PDB file of N, CA, C, O and CB in Angstrom:
ATOM      1  N   MET A   1       0.943  -1.005   0.181  1.00  0.00           N
ATOM      2  CA  MET A   1      -0.055  -0.060  -0.235  1.00  0.00           C
ATOM      3  C   MET A   1       0.916   0.869   0.157  1.00  0.00           C
ATOM      4  O   MET A   1       1.696   0.601   1.071  1.00  0.00           O
ATOM      5  CB  MET A   1      -1.588  -0.018   0.392  1.00  0.00           C
ATOM      6  N   SER A   2       0.961   2.443  -0.729  1.00  0.00           N
ATOM      7  CA  SER A   2       1.396   3.297  -1.014  1.00  0.00           C
ATOM      8  C   SER A   2       1.121   4.642  -0.055  1.00  0.00           C
ATOM      9  O   SER A   2      -0.081   4.793   0.164  1.00  0.00           O
ATOM     10  CB  SER A   2       1.090   3.253  -2.173  1.00  0.00           C
ATOM     11  N   ALA A   3       1.748   5.375   0.393  1.00  0.00           N
ATOM     12  CA  ALA A   3       1.586   6.229   1.430  1.00  0.00           C
ATOM     13  C   ALA A   3       0.504   7.096   0.542  1.00  0.00           C
ATOM     14  O   ALA A   3       0.198   7.830   1.482  1.00  0.00           O
ATOM     15  CB  ALA A   3       3.045   6.983   2.041  1.00  0.00           C
ATOM     16  N   TYR A   4      -0.005   7.398  -0.131  1.00  0.00           N
ATOM     17  CA  TYR A   4      -1.090   8.056  -1.033  1.00  0.00           C
ATOM     18  C   TYR A   4      -2.266   7.338  -0.461  1.00  0.00           C
ATOM     19  O   TYR A   4      -3.271   7.971  -0.134  1.00  0.00           O
ATOM     20  CB  TYR A   4      -0.912   7.837  -2.760  1.00  0.00           C
ATOM     21  N   ASN A   5      -2.185   6.058  -0.326  1.00  0.00           N
ATOM     22  CA  ASN A   5      -3.564   5.508  -0.073  1.00  0.00           C
ATOM     23  C   ASN A   5      -3.610   4.981   1.489  1.00  0.00           C
ATOM     24  O   ASN A   5      -4.340   4.029   1.766  1.00  0.00           O
ATOM     25  CB  ASN A   5      -3.900   4.232  -1.184  1.00  0.00           C
ATOM     26  N   LYS A   6      -2.833   5.605   2.476  1.00  0.00           N
ATOM     27  CA  LYS A   6      -2.594   5.421   3.865  1.00  0.00           C
ATOM     28  C   LYS A   6      -3.724   6.205   4.634  1.00  0.00           C
ATOM     29  O   LYS A   6      -4.179   7.191   4.056  1.00  0.00           O
ATOM     30  CB  LYS A   6      -1.130   5.914   4.250  1.00  0.00           C
ATOM     31  N   LYS A   7      -4.279   5.843   6.000  1.00  0.00           N
ATOM     32  CA  LYS A   7      -5.305   6.700   6.604  1.00  0.00           C
ATOM     33  C   LYS A   7      -4.202   7.900   7.029  1.00  0.00           C
ATOM     34  O   LYS A   7      -2.994   7.665   7.004  1.00  0.00           O
ATOM     35  CB  LYS A   7      -6.274   5.896   7.985  1.00  0.00           C
ATOM     36  N   PRO A   8      -4.633   8.942   7.342  1.00  0.00           N
ATOM     37  CA  PRO A   8      -3.718  10.089   8.272  1.00  0.00           C
ATOM     38  C   PRO A   8      -3.843   9.710   9.563  1.00  0.00           C
ATOM     39  O   PRO A   8      -4.890   9.487  10.171  1.00  0.00           O
ATOM     40  CB  PRO A   8      -4.200  11.702   8.220  1.00  0.00           C
ATOM     41  N   ARG A   9      -2.474   9.633  10.047  1.00  0.00           N
ATOM     42  CA  ARG A   9      -2.379   9.232  11.259  1.00  0.00           C
ATOM     43  C   ARG A   9      -2.806  10.506  12.607  1.00  0.00           C
ATOM     44  O   ARG A   9      -2.193  11.569  12.509  1.00  0.00           O
ATOM     45  CB  ARG A   9      -0.881   8.692  11.248  1.00  0.00           C
ATOM     46  N   MET A  10      -3.597  10.398  13.538  1.00  0.00           N
ATOM     47  CA  MET A  10      -3.824  11.448  14.761  1.00  0.00           C
ATOM     48  C   MET A  10      -2.708  11.845  14.685  1.00  0.00           C
ATOM     49  O   MET A  10      -1.749  11.264  14.178  1.00  0.00           O
ATOM     50  CB  MET A  10      -4.227  11.044  16.232  1.00  0.00           C
ATOM     51  N   ARG A  11      -2.754  13.305  15.395  1.00  0.00           N
ATOM     52  CA  ARG A  11      -1.547  14.161  15.292  1.00  0.00           C
ATOM     53  C   ARG A  11      -1.155  13.975  17.070  1.00  0.00           C
ATOM     54  O   ARG A  11      -0.051  13.750  17.566  1.00  0.00           O
ATOM     55  CB  ARG A  11      -1.950  16.021  14.600  1.00  0.00           C
ATOM     56  N   ARG A  12      -2.103  14.107  17.561  1.00  0.00           N
ATOM     57  CA  ARG A  12      -2.236  13.301  19.070  1.00  0.00           C
ATOM     58  C   ARG A  12      -3.183  12.386  19.268  1.00  0.00           C
ATOM     59  O   ARG A  12      -4.347  12.537  18.895  1.00  0.00           O
ATOM     60  CB  ARG A  12      -2.512  14.157  20.195  1.00  0.00           C
ATOM     61  N   MET A  13      -2.599  11.041  20.066  1.00  0.00           N
ATOM     62  CA  MET A  13      -3.409   9.906  20.436  1.00  0.00           C
ATOM     63  C   MET A  13      -4.168  10.138  21.522  1.00  0.00           C
ATOM     64  O   MET A  13      -3.623  10.454  22.580  1.00  0.00           O
ATOM     65  CB  MET A  13      -2.690   8.786  20.669  1.00  0.00           C
ATOM     66  N   GLY A  14      -5.417  10.025  21.430  1.00  0.00           N
ATOM     67  CA  GLY A  14      -6.402  10.051  22.443  1.00  0.00           C
ATOM     68  C   GLY A  14      -6.415   9.294  23.808  1.00  0.00           C
ATOM     69  O   GLY A  14      -6.274   8.072  23.843  1.00  0.00           O
ATOM     70  N   VAL A  15      -6.590  10.058  24.946  1.00  0.00           N
ATOM     71  CA  VAL A  15      -6.356   9.278  26.257  1.00  0.00           C
ATOM     72  C   VAL A  15      -7.888   8.747  26.768  1.00  0.00           C
ATOM     73  O   VAL A  15      -8.839   9.465  27.076  1.00  0.00           O
ATOM     74  CB  VAL A  15      -5.567  10.362  27.494  1.00  0.00           C
ATOM     75  N   ALA A  16      -7.830   7.339  26.761  1.00  0.00           N
ATOM     76  CA  ALA A  16      -8.967   6.698  27.350  1.00  0.00           C
ATOM     77  C   ALA A  16      -9.141   7.036  28.714  1.00  0.00           C
ATOM     78  O   ALA A  16      -8.134   7.103  29.420  1.00  0.00           O
ATOM     79  CB  ALA A  16      -8.894   5.305  27.235  1.00  0.00           C
ATOM     80  N   LYS A  17     -10.674   7.342  29.376  1.00  0.00           N
ATOM     81  CA  LYS A  17     -10.638   7.492  30.624  1.00  0.00           C
ATOM     82  C   LYS A  17     -12.220   7.143  30.728  1.00  0.00           C
ATOM     83  O   LYS A  17     -12.835   6.722  29.749  1.00  0.00           O
ATOM     84  CB  LYS A  17     -10.026   8.919  31.146  1.00  0.00           C
ATOM     85  N   THR A  18     -12.814   7.345  31.960  1.00  0.00           N
ATOM     86  CA  THR A  18     -14.139   7.076  32.375  1.00  0.00           C
ATOM     87  C   THR A  18     -14.351   8.845  32.384  1.00  0.00           C
ATOM     88  O   THR A  18     -13.596   9.771  32.681  1.00  0.00           O
ATOM     89  CB  THR A  18     -14.347   6.011  34.006  1.00  0.00           C
ATOM     90  N   ARG A  19     -15.660   8.777  31.940  1.00  0.00           N
ATOM     91  CA  ARG A  19     -16.215  10.225  32.073  1.00  0.00           C
ATOM     92  C   ARG A  19     -18.269  10.012  32.341  1.00  0.00           C
ATOM     93  O   ARG A  19     -18.993   9.024  32.461  1.00  0.00           O
ATOM     94  CB  ARG A  19     -15.662  11.236  30.202  1.00  0.00           C
ATOM     95  N   LEU A  20     -18.433  10.986  32.334  1.00  0.00           N
ATOM     96  CA  LEU A  20     -19.777  11.020  32.597  1.00  0.00           C
ATOM     97  C   LEU A  20     -20.593  11.382  31.294  1.00  0.00           C
ATOM     98  O   LEU A  20     -19.977  11.970  30.405  1.00  0.00           O
ATOM     99  CB  LEU A  20     -20.018  11.988  33.718  1.00  0.00           C
ATOM    100  N   CYS A  21     -21.574  11.160  31.156  1.00  0.00           N
ATOM    101  CA  CYS A  21     -22.595  10.671  29.620  1.00  0.00           C
ATOM    102  C   CYS A  21     -22.938  12.307  30.056  1.00  0.00           C
ATOM    103  O   CYS A  21     -23.046  12.813  31.173  1.00  0.00           O
ATOM    104  CB  CYS A  21     -24.329   8.942  29.584  1.00  0.00           C
ATOM    105  N   LEU A  22     -23.061  12.909  28.671  1.00  0.00           N
ATOM    106  CA  LEU A  22     -23.770  14.666  29.226  1.00  0.00           C
ATOM    107  C   LEU A  22     -25.132  14.319  28.837  1.00  0.00           C
ATOM    108  O   LEU A  22     -25.824  15.319  28.651  1.00  0.00           O
ATOM    109  CB  LEU A  22     -23.149  16.453  28.214  1.00  0.00           C
ATOM    110  N   LYS A  23     -25.726  13.208  28.658  1.00  0.00           N
ATOM    111  CA  LYS A  23     -26.989  13.125  28.346  1.00  0.00           C
ATOM    112  C   LYS A  23     -27.992  12.058  29.640  1.00  0.00           C
ATOM    113  O   LYS A  23     -29.199  12.113  29.875  1.00  0.00           O
ATOM    114  CB  LYS A  23     -26.906  12.520  26.732  1.00  0.00           C
ATOM    115  N   CYS A  24     -26.909  11.144  30.282  1.00  0.00           N
ATOM    116  CA  CYS A  24     -27.352  10.576  30.890  1.00  0.00           C
ATOM    117  C   CYS A  24     -26.855  10.396  32.235  1.00  0.00           C
ATOM    118  O   CYS A  24     -27.439   9.746  33.103  1.00  0.00           O
ATOM    119  CB  CYS A  24     -27.490   9.827  30.297  1.00  0.00           C
ATOM    120  N   ARG A  25     -25.906  10.915  32.355  1.00  0.00           N
ATOM    121  CA  ARG A  25     -24.999  11.111  33.427  1.00  0.00           C
ATOM    122  C   ARG A  25     -23.994  10.330  34.179  1.00  0.00           C
ATOM    123  O   ARG A  25     -23.105  10.655  34.966  1.00  0.00           O
ATOM    124  CB  ARG A  25     -25.601  11.413  34.158  1.00  0.00           C
ATOM    125  N   GLU A  26     -24.516   8.878  33.563  1.00  0.00           N
ATOM    126  CA  GLU A  26     -23.836   7.543  33.678  1.00  0.00           C
ATOM    127  C   GLU A  26     -22.356   7.725  33.447  1.00  0.00           C
ATOM    128  O   GLU A  26     -21.879   8.675  32.827  1.00  0.00           O
ATOM    129  CB  GLU A  26     -24.418   6.495  32.645  1.00  0.00           C
ATOM    130  N   PRO A  27     -21.477   6.473  34.140  1.00  0.00           N
ATOM    131  CA  PRO A  27     -20.100   6.972  33.999  1.00  0.00           C
ATOM    132  C   PRO A  27     -19.973   5.814  32.453  1.00  0.00           C
ATOM    133  O   PRO A  27     -20.791   4.978  32.069  1.00  0.00           O
ATOM    134  CB  PRO A  27     -18.842   6.651  35.720  1.00  0.00           C
ATOM    135  N   PHE A  28     -18.777   6.159  31.920  1.00  0.00           N
ATOM    136  CA  PHE A  28     -18.861   5.315  30.630  1.00  0.00           C
ATOM    137  C   PHE A  28     -17.385   5.604  30.132  1.00  0.00           C
ATOM    138  O   PHE A  28     -16.800   6.684  30.218  1.00  0.00           O
ATOM    139  CB  PHE A  28     -20.169   5.813  29.454  1.00  0.00           C
ATOM    140  N   LYS A  29     -16.745   4.036  29.420  1.00  0.00           N
ATOM    141  CA  LYS A  29     -15.472   4.411  29.200  1.00  0.00           C
ATOM    142  C   LYS A  29     -15.034   5.509  27.830  1.00  0.00           C
ATOM    143  O   LYS A  29     -15.425   5.133  26.725  1.00  0.00           O
ATOM    144  CB  LYS A  29     -14.827   3.072  29.097  1.00  0.00           C
ATOM    145  N   SER A  30     -14.397   6.574  27.882  1.00  0.00           N
ATOM    146  CA  SER A  30     -14.121   7.581  26.159  1.00  0.00           C
ATOM    147  C   SER A  30     -13.294   7.048  25.866  1.00  0.00           C
ATOM    148  O   SER A  30     -12.549   6.649  26.761  1.00  0.00           O
ATOM    149  CB  SER A  30     -13.704   9.225  25.910  1.00  0.00           C
ATOM    150  N   GLU A  31     -13.054   6.828  24.847  1.00  0.00           N
ATOM    151  CA  GLU A  31     -11.908   6.419  23.827  1.00  0.00           C
ATOM    152  C   GLU A  31     -11.032   7.794  23.667  1.00  0.00           C
ATOM    153  O   GLU A  31      -9.802   7.743  23.681  1.00  0.00           O
ATOM    154  CB  GLU A  31     -12.586   5.858  22.207  1.00  0.00           C
ATOM    155  N   TRP A  32     -11.701   8.949  23.524  1.00  0.00           N
ATOM    156  CA  TRP A  32     -10.649  10.174  23.537  1.00  0.00           C
ATOM    157  C   TRP A  32     -11.733  11.378  23.900  1.00  0.00           C
ATOM    158  O   TRP A  32     -12.958  11.269  23.845  1.00  0.00           O
ATOM    159  CB  TRP A  32      -9.714  10.451  21.835  1.00  0.00           C
ATOM    160  N   SER A  33     -11.033  12.465  24.255  1.00  0.00           N
ATOM    161  CA  SER A  33     -11.251  13.834  25.105  1.00  0.00           C
ATOM    162  C   SER A  33     -12.713  14.319  24.340  1.00  0.00           C
ATOM    163  O   SER A  33     -13.453  15.118  24.913  1.00  0.00           O
ATOM    164  CB  SER A  33      -9.734  15.169  24.896  1.00  0.00           C
ATOM    165  N   GLY A  34     -13.018  13.816  23.133  1.00  0.00           N
ATOM    166  CA  GLY A  34     -14.437  14.406  22.568  1.00  0.00           C
ATOM    167  C   GLY A  34     -15.238  13.795  22.580  1.00  0.00           C
ATOM    168  O   GLY A  34     -16.266  14.393  22.260  1.00  0.00           O
ATOM    169  N   GLU A  35     -15.403  12.543  22.855  1.00  0.00           N
ATOM    170  CA  GLU A  35     -16.228  11.382  23.372  1.00  0.00           C
ATOM    171  C   GLU A  35     -17.012  11.632  24.370  1.00  0.00           C
ATOM    172  O   GLU A  35     -16.734  10.806  25.239  1.00  0.00           O
ATOM    173  CB  GLU A  35     -15.522  10.344  23.777  1.00  0.00           C
ATOM    174  N   ARG A  36     -17.915  12.378  24.756  1.00  0.00           N
ATOM    175  CA  ARG A  36     -18.837  12.497  25.693  1.00  0.00           C
ATOM    176  C   ARG A  36     -20.034  12.336  26.196  1.00  0.00           C
ATOM    177  O   ARG A  36     -20.508  12.661  27.284  1.00  0.00           O
ATOM    178  CB  ARG A  36     -18.837  13.035  25.785  1.00  0.00           C
ATOM    179  N   VAL A  37     -20.619  11.621  24.982  1.00  0.00           N
ATOM    180  CA  VAL A  37     -21.960  10.818  25.119  1.00  0.00           C
ATOM    181  C   VAL A  37     -21.819   9.637  24.766  1.00  0.00           C
ATOM    182  O   VAL A  37     -21.409   9.446  23.621  1.00  0.00           O
ATOM    183  CB  VAL A  37     -23.057  11.266  24.399  1.00  0.00           C
ATOM    184  N   CYS A  38     -22.183   8.203  25.845  1.00  0.00           N
ATOM    185  CA  CYS A  38     -22.041   7.150  26.035  1.00  0.00           C
ATOM    186  C   CYS A  38     -22.651   6.446  24.535  1.00  0.00           C
ATOM    187  O   CYS A  38     -23.208   7.134  23.680  1.00  0.00           O
ATOM    188  CB  CYS A  38     -22.631   6.877  27.387  1.00  0.00           C
ATOM    189  N   LYS A  39     -22.445   5.064  24.411  1.00  0.00           N
ATOM    190  CA  LYS A  39     -23.042   4.057  22.960  1.00  0.00           C
ATOM    191  C   LYS A  39     -24.403   4.275  23.240  1.00  0.00           C
ATOM    192  O   LYS A  39     -25.187   4.806  22.454  1.00  0.00           O
ATOM    193  CB  LYS A  39     -22.666   2.118  22.859  1.00  0.00           C
ATOM    194  N   HIS A  40     -24.708   3.821  24.480  1.00  0.00           N
ATOM    195  CA  HIS A  40     -26.444   3.994  24.759  1.00  0.00           C
ATOM    196  C   HIS A  40     -26.810   5.086  24.413  1.00  0.00           C
ATOM    197  O   HIS A  40     -27.799   5.076  23.680  1.00  0.00           O
ATOM    198  CB  HIS A  40     -27.020   3.912  26.172  1.00  0.00           C
ATOM    199  N   CYS A  41     -26.474   5.856  24.609  1.00  0.00           N
ATOM    200  CA  CYS A  41     -27.140   7.082  24.283  1.00  0.00           C
ATOM    201  C   CYS A  41     -27.134   7.791  23.048  1.00  0.00           C
ATOM    202  O   CYS A  41     -27.962   8.645  22.732  1.00  0.00           O
ATOM    203  CB  CYS A  41     -26.776   7.875  25.045  1.00  0.00           C
ATOM    204  N   LYS A  42     -26.095   7.378  22.310  1.00  0.00           N
ATOM    205  CA  LYS A  42     -26.012   7.510  21.158  1.00  0.00           C
ATOM    206  C   LYS A  42     -26.842   6.417  19.974  1.00  0.00           C
ATOM    207  O   LYS A  42     -26.925   6.439  18.746  1.00  0.00           O
ATOM    208  CB  LYS A  42     -24.690   7.562  21.134  1.00  0.00           C
ATOM    209  N   SER A  43     -27.237   5.736  20.759  1.00  0.00           N
ATOM    210  CA  SER A  43     -28.042   4.579  19.920  1.00  0.00           C
ATOM    211  C   SER A  43     -29.443   4.806  20.294  1.00  0.00           C
ATOM    212  O   SER A  43     -30.052   3.741  20.195  1.00  0.00           O
ATOM    213  CB  SER A  43     -27.602   2.939  20.292  1.00  0.00           C
ATOM    214  N   LEU A  44     -30.144   5.700  20.656  1.00  0.00           N
ATOM    215  CA  LEU A  44     -31.244   6.104  21.115  1.00  0.00           C
ATOM    216  C   LEU A  44     -32.079   6.960  19.920  1.00  0.00           C
ATOM    217  O   LEU A  44     -31.690   8.032  19.458  1.00  0.00           O
ATOM    218  CB  LEU A  44     -30.908   6.859  22.375  1.00  0.00           C
ATOM    219  N   ASN A  45     -32.977   6.443  19.630  1.00  0.00           N
ATOM    220  CA  ASN A  45     -33.643   7.354  18.603  1.00  0.00           C
ATOM    221  C   ASN A  45     -33.331   9.425  18.537  1.00  0.00           C
ATOM    222  O   ASN A  45     -32.946  10.230  17.689  1.00  0.00           O
ATOM    223  CB  ASN A  45     -35.396   6.965  19.024  1.00  0.00           C
ATOM    224  N   SER A  46     -33.783   9.473  19.977  1.00  0.00           N
ATOM    225  CA  SER A  46     -33.681  10.941  19.899  1.00  0.00           C
ATOM    226  C   SER A  46     -32.446  11.392  20.057  1.00  0.00           C
ATOM    227  O   SER A  46     -32.449  12.609  20.245  1.00  0.00           O
ATOM    228  CB  SER A  46     -34.448  11.596  20.798  1.00  0.00           C
ATOM    229  N   TRP A  47     -31.293  10.871  20.060  1.00  0.00           N
ATOM    230  CA  TRP A  47     -29.921  11.353  19.554  1.00  0.00           C
ATOM    231  C   TRP A  47     -29.752  11.153  18.034  1.00  0.00           C
ATOM    232  O   TRP A  47     -29.571  12.112  17.283  1.00  0.00           O
ATOM    233  CB  TRP A  47     -28.747  10.568  20.296  1.00  0.00           C
ATOM    234  N   ARG A  48     -29.820   9.823  17.585  1.00  0.00           N
ATOM    235  CA  ARG A  48     -29.984  10.394  15.916  1.00  0.00           C
ATOM    236  C   ARG A  48     -30.911  11.198  15.418  1.00  0.00           C
ATOM    237  O   ARG A  48     -30.608  11.707  14.339  1.00  0.00           O
ATOM    238  CB  ARG A  48     -30.192   9.429  15.005  1.00  0.00           C
ATOM    239  N   GLU A  49     -32.067  11.507  15.912  1.00  0.00           N
ATOM    240  CA  GLU A  49     -32.958  12.114  14.786  1.00  0.00           C
ATOM    241  C   GLU A  49     -32.571  13.703  15.410  1.00  0.00           C
ATOM    242  O   GLU A  49     -33.071  14.672  14.839  1.00  0.00           O
ATOM    243  CB  GLU A  49     -34.938  11.529  14.772  1.00  0.00           C
ATOM    244  N   ALA A  50     -31.700  13.905  16.552  1.00  0.00           N
ATOM    245  CA  ALA A  50     -31.432  15.433  17.199  1.00  0.00           C
ATOM    246  C   ALA A  50     -33.071  16.143  17.755  1.00  0.00           C
ATOM    247  O   ALA A  50     -33.572  17.209  17.396  1.00  0.00           O
ATOM    248  CB  ALA A  50     -30.621  16.622  15.696  1.00  0.00           C
ATOM    249  N   THR A  51     -33.410  15.512  18.353  1.00  0.00           N
ATOM    250  CA  THR A  51     -34.373  15.733  19.219  1.00  0.00           C
ATOM    251  C   THR A  51     -34.511  16.033  20.749  1.00  0.00           C
ATOM    252  O   THR A  51     -34.119  15.076  21.416  1.00  0.00           O
ATOM    253  CB  THR A  51     -34.891  14.907  19.034  1.00  0.00           C
ATOM    254  N   THR A  52     -34.850  16.840  21.316  1.00  0.00           N
ATOM    255  CA  THR A  52     -34.450  16.924  22.874  1.00  0.00           C
ATOM    256  C   THR A  52     -36.277  16.721  23.412  1.00  0.00           C
ATOM    257  O   THR A  52     -37.344  17.168  22.991  1.00  0.00           O
ATOM    258  CB  THR A  52     -33.446  18.864  23.426  1.00  0.00           C
ATOM    259  N   SER A  53     -35.869  15.807  24.540  1.00  0.00           N
ATOM    260  CA  SER A  53     -37.612  15.806  25.061  1.00  0.00           C
ATOM    261  C   SER A  53     -37.573  17.210  26.133  1.00  0.00           C
ATOM    262  O   SER A  53     -36.689  18.050  26.304  1.00  0.00           O
ATOM    263  CB  SER A  53     -38.196  13.945  26.204  1.00  0.00           C
ATOM    264  N   THR A  54     -39.239  17.016  26.892  1.00  0.00           N
ATOM    265  CA  THR A  54     -39.280  18.182  27.578  1.00  0.00           C
ATOM    266  C   THR A  54     -38.632  18.332  28.721  1.00  0.00           C
ATOM    267  O   THR A  54     -38.186  19.461  28.927  1.00  0.00           O
ATOM    268  CB  THR A  54     -40.371  18.477  27.795  1.00  0.00           C
ATOM    269  N   SER A  55     -38.371  17.169  29.869  1.00  0.00           N
ATOM    270  CA  SER A  55     -37.664  16.544  30.682  1.00  0.00           C
ATOM    271  C   SER A  55     -36.203  17.521  30.527  1.00  0.00           C
ATOM    272  O   SER A  55     -35.956  18.452  31.294  1.00  0.00           O
ATOM    273  CB  SER A  55     -37.645  14.904  30.293  1.00  0.00           C
ATOM    274  N   GLU A  56     -35.433  17.161  29.536  1.00  0.00           N
ATOM    275  CA  GLU A  56     -34.374  17.496  29.566  1.00  0.00           C
ATOM    276  C   GLU A  56     -34.097  19.116  29.348  1.00  0.00           C
ATOM    277  O   GLU A  56     -33.005  19.675  29.454  1.00  0.00           O
ATOM    278  CB  GLU A  56     -33.851  16.671  28.756  1.00  0.00           C
ATOM    279  N   TYR A  57     -35.168  19.628  29.069  1.00  0.00           N
ATOM    280  CA  TYR A  57     -35.069  21.221  28.970  1.00  0.00           C
ATOM    281  C   TYR A  57     -35.886  21.880  30.842  1.00  0.00           C
ATOM    282  O   TYR A  57     -35.803  22.985  31.378  1.00  0.00           O
ATOM    283  CB  TYR A  57     -36.345  21.831  27.104  1.00  0.00           C
ATOM    284  N   GLU A  58     -36.493  20.767  31.239  1.00  0.00           N
ATOM    285  CA  GLU A  58     -36.765  21.284  32.442  1.00  0.00           C
ATOM    286  C   GLU A  58     -35.583  20.991  33.666  1.00  0.00           C
ATOM    287  O   GLU A  58     -35.582  21.736  34.646  1.00  0.00           O
ATOM    288  CB  GLU A  58     -38.133  20.714  32.773  1.00  0.00           C
ATOM    289  N   VAL A  59     -34.738  20.051  33.583  1.00  0.00           N
ATOM    290  CA  VAL A  59     -33.325  20.114  33.972  1.00  0.00           C
ATOM    291  C   VAL A  59     -32.597  21.094  34.009  1.00  0.00           C
ATOM    292  O   VAL A  59     -32.281  21.669  35.050  1.00  0.00           O
ATOM    293  CB  VAL A  59     -32.695  19.486  33.393  1.00  0.00           C
ATOM    294  N   SER A  60     -32.252  21.396  32.923  1.00  0.00           N
ATOM    295  CA  SER A  60     -31.312  22.709  32.900  1.00  0.00           C
ATOM    296  C   SER A  60     -32.203  23.836  32.897  1.00  0.00           C
ATOM    297  O   SER A  60     -31.598  24.844  32.530  1.00  0.00           O
ATOM    298  CB  SER A  60     -30.309  22.832  31.589  1.00  0.00           C
ATOM    299  N   GLY A  61     -33.123  23.999  33.102  1.00  0.00           N
ATOM    300  CA  GLY A  61     -33.780  25.323  33.439  1.00  0.00           C
ATOM    301  C   GLY A  61     -34.736  26.277  31.791  1.00  0.00           C
ATOM    302  O   GLY A  61     -35.317  27.346  31.603  1.00  0.00           O
ATOM    303  N   ARG A  62     -34.506  25.500  31.278  1.00  0.00           N
ATOM    304  CA  ARG A  62     -35.274  26.245  29.983  1.00  0.00           C
ATOM    305  C   ARG A  62     -36.624  25.392  29.752  1.00  0.00           C
ATOM    306  O   ARG A  62     -36.898  24.227  30.043  1.00  0.00           O
ATOM    307  CB  ARG A  62     -34.235  26.215  28.405  1.00  0.00           C
ATOM    308  N   ARG A  63     -37.397  26.456  29.092  1.00  0.00           N
ATOM    309  CA  ARG A  63     -38.866  26.247  28.966  1.00  0.00           C
ATOM    310  C   ARG A  63     -39.140  26.706  27.629  1.00  0.00           C
ATOM    311  O   ARG A  63     -40.289  26.672  27.188  1.00  0.00           O
ATOM    312  CB  ARG A  63     -39.749  27.004  30.045  1.00  0.00           C
TER     313      ARG A  63
END
C-alpha cells in the first residue's frame, strides 16, 4: 500500500478514561477527549434524530 492510500494518523493519540455521559450522566469508558456521550445514548432515536425531550429542558432550566 502506498503512502498516498494510507489513512492519515492522528496528531495526538486520544487518552481513554472514564467520563460522565452528558445525556444520562452515567459513567462510561471514553476513548478520546471529544467523546462525551455514551454509546447507549447515541443509539437512542432521540439522539439520532436530534430531538430533545421536555424533561431535558426542565432539568437545564429552559422551557
